[in-house]
N, C-alpha and C positions, 0 to 999 in steps of 0.2 A: 230459747238462746242457739244461735246459730254455732257451727261447728268452729268458726274463725274467735266469735267472741269465747268460747268455753276454751280452747286455747290461749287465748290474751289472758284471761282471769287466771290460770293457774301455772302460765309459763310467762315470766316477766320477760320484756324486752331486753336484748343485749346492748351494750353502747356501743356503735360502731368506732373504728379507728378514723383517725383523721386522715383526710386524702388531701394531696397536693396536685393543684392544676385540674380540678374536676369540675365540670360543666354546670352552673349556678342557675337557679331559675333566676329569671330576670323580672316577673310578676311581683307585683309589692301586694296587691290583693287577686285573690284566685290564680287561676293560670289561663292565660291566653285572653284577649280582647274582643276576637271577631266572633259572628254568631258559630261558625261551625266548629272553631276552636272550643268555645263552650259546648257546644253539644257534644264532642267528642268526652270531654270531662262530665257531663251528665251521663251517658251512657256508660261510662266505667263505675261511676258511684251509684247509678243505679242496680248493679249487679250485686250490692251489698255481702261485700266480702269483709265488712268488719272494721277495726281498727286499724288494718295494715294500710288503707288507704291515708289515714292522719300520719302514718310514721313515713309513708312514701313521699308525702309532702314535705316533710320535715328533711328526709334524705335528699330530696331535690334541690330545697333552698341552700342547705348545708354544702353542696358540691361532692356527694359522694358519689356521684355518677361519673365516671371516668371516660367514656366512649359510648358512642350511638352510632350506629350505621342502620339508615333505612334503604332496604333493597324491595324488589318486587316481591310481595307478599310476605317477607321475612325482615325481622328485625333484631339484631344482633347488639349486645350493649355489656359493659364490664361496670360493676358497682363494688366500691369499697365497703365491707361490712366489719364484723367485728373480726375476724382472722385476717392473718397477714396477707394472704392471697385473694386480689379482687374475685369477686362471683361472676361467673360466665352466664349471661342470660339470653335467652331465644326466645322471639313471639312471632309465631307464624300467626298470619290471618289471611282466612279464605278468599283468594282471588276470585274474581269474576272472569265469566268465561269470554271466548272471542266474539260470540254473538252478539252478547250484551253489551260489550263496550261497541260494537258497532252499530247498534242501536241508538247508545248514548252520543256518540260522535255524530248521527245522521241529525237528531233534534237538536244539539248543540250548531250544528252546519245550517241548520233552519232558523237560527236566531244568531246573528253575527254578535249581537251584543253579549252573550255569554261566553264567547271565545273572547273577546276585547277584556272583558272582565277577569277571566283567568289570567289572560297574560299581562293583565295589572295587578296582579296579586289578590285578587276578590274570586271569593267562591260565590257565585249567585245562588240566590235563595232559592230560584227555582231547580236547582240542580236536584234536589232531592226527589222532586216530581219525577224528574226525567229519569234518574235511574228506575225509579218506583213504577215507571211508566214499561221500562224495560224489564220488569221482573226480578230487581234486584235492589238493596239499599247501599245509600254511601258509607254508611258506617255500621259496624258490626251489630246487630241488633240482640243476638243472643249469646249466653255465655260461650256456648260451645265455637262460636265463629271464632273464638282467639285460642290458640295453642298456646302454651306460655311453659317455659321450664328455667329453673335457676339451681345453681349447683350449690347454694348455701343448703343447710341441714333443715330449714324450717320444711316440714311435710307440707303446709298449707299452700296453696296455689292459687291464685297469686300470692306471692310473700311481698313485703315491703320493698324487695329490691327491684322487683317489677313493677309496683306501684310508682317507686319513682320514675321508671323510664316513661310509664305512662302519661306521668304529668309534664314532666320536658317534652314528649312527644305534641302536647298540646299545644305549648308554646311554637314549638316549631312550625305545627300547622298553621297557626297564627301566622306567622312569617312567610310561607310557603305552600298554599292551598293544592299545589300538585302533588306535593308528598302523600295526602290522603288518597290519590290516585296510583301512586305508586305502590303504597302498602297495599292496595285492593290489586295490584298485579299489572299495571299501566305505565310505562313512564310517559314524562310530559312530550317529549319529543315523538314517540309513538302515536300518542293520543291526537298530536296537533297534525299527523300526517293523515291519520283517519278522518278526521274533519277536512282536509284537503279532498282526499279520496271520496268525501261526502258530495262535497261541490261548494263548498264555504269561499273555495278561490275564484269560483265564478259567480259571486253576488255580483250585481250592477254596482253597488257603491263602491266597490273597491277598482281601482284602476292599475292597468299593467305597467311596471315599471319601464322608464325611457331606456334608449340603447345607453349601456356602459361605456364610459370614455377609455380608451386606452391609458394605461398608467403613464406618469410621466417620465421619460427616461432618465436615468442617472448620468452626471458629466463624465465624459471619458477620461479627461484630463486628470490627473490625479492632484494638481494644485488647486483646482476648482472644486473636487470633492469633500478636501479636507478643510476648507476654509466655509466660515457661515457668511452668510448675506448681512445684508443691513438689517439692524434690528426694528421692528417696527414699532411705532410711536405709542400704540396701545397694550405692549407686552405685558406691562405690569396689571393691566386690567381697570376696572373703575377703582378711584380713590375711595377709602373707607370714609364714613362720615365725620362731622365733626367731633363724636366722642371716641373716635378710634374704632369704632367697631364695623367688620364687615356689612353691606347689606342684607345679603344673602349667606350668615356664616353656614360653613361645613353642609352646602346644598349639594353636593356628590355624594357625600356620605348619606344623608337624608334620602337620597334618591336612591340610592344602595338598598337602603334598609336595614334591620337588625342581621347582625352577623350569626351564623348558622351555629347553634350549641355553643355560645359565648363561655368562657372559662372566666372572665375578669372579676373583680370584686364589683366592678361599677360598671352600667354598661357603655358598649364601646361609642356610642352616638356620644353621649353625654360626654367621654374623655375628649373626642375627637373635635366637638363643638369649643371646649375651652382650649385646644393646640391651635384651631383656626383663629379663634379671637385673638390669642398671643401672638400668632405669625403675622396676623393682619394689622395690631398695633407695632411690632417692629418693621414690618413694611413699610408704615407709615411714617416711622422715624428715620427710615433709610431713604425713601423719597425726599423728606424734608432735609436731606443732608447733615441729620444728626447723630 
């Protein structure tokens, strides 16, 4: 019996206070859909820390986590537990050195498809091999690679509050794989700059942009400035189909992806798609003069 199982057997879990406006997990089954998010969860569950992971999942789904901030090598969060004051959580992740990041950037620069996938919100499967070739790992491999603290009275570390943050991070990694890099000490902008220094910008398949045109000057006469021009005929866009639904409902919302650390009871995209459909139907009635 592990020390976590011993504690769980003789000390029953406390009931948390209801939290308002907390971050709710959006996944219906598991946490995260991409391979890299599942890899993060698998690493955590492989640490064998007892029933706290199960309680952490319950906390993540119930919205007990009030805030999460992902910094370079450091994650801070607040979780509502059984006491009035939320617990303060700090997760420190072992950052990778500058030399290792340069090697990784050079490898990515040699394969332009890697960078394009990252910019498109996808972590290439080969990225783990790239980091391993540089002598480091993409995810923490040992329990000691994570230094965690929580202000709760539970002497076990990690506790269920920390576990809840772990699971929400898995969902967030699913939305933005660059958060894994930030967790390991490298921001997105810094990494892309390293790729540029390694020669990706000089790849033959990329073309240099043409000369930029000067901005159109504003009209000097106030009477012209404050008057709108003639409205274009296609201002309203394409008309809805026969059933009143737009041909590509909530296209912009879907392109933006999931909202980071969403706090609503339903997914933001589901809500927006319903709102877009209702607005399209009302627009059709307006265009028809109803």
